[in-house]
C-alpha positions, 0 to 999 in steps of 0.5 A: 628227472627229464621225464618227470620235468616234461610231465610237470610241464604238461600239467602246468599253465603258461606261467608255470603254475599247476592248477587242478580240479576234482577231475585232475587232482589225483593225476596231477598229484601223481605227477607232482610226487614223481617230480619231487621224488626225481629231484630228491634222487638227483640231489642224492646222486649229485651229493654222492659225486661231490663226496667222491670227488672230494675224497669221501666215501660214497654209500655202496647203494650209489656205486654198486649199480652200473650207470644206465 
């Protein structure tokens, strides 16, 4: 998520808005898509931790892999 945030920062203007034109549209869309995907992944992991901490069962896809 940190890398995706840095990439978003690199395409945003000083006010935090992303503007695009024909020459940068596909590159900017790829950065935006990666940022949104990292946000969804972060939310999934955060929710899994909260579920676990509250005594719930966490999906094995989130717990079978070692931390990186």
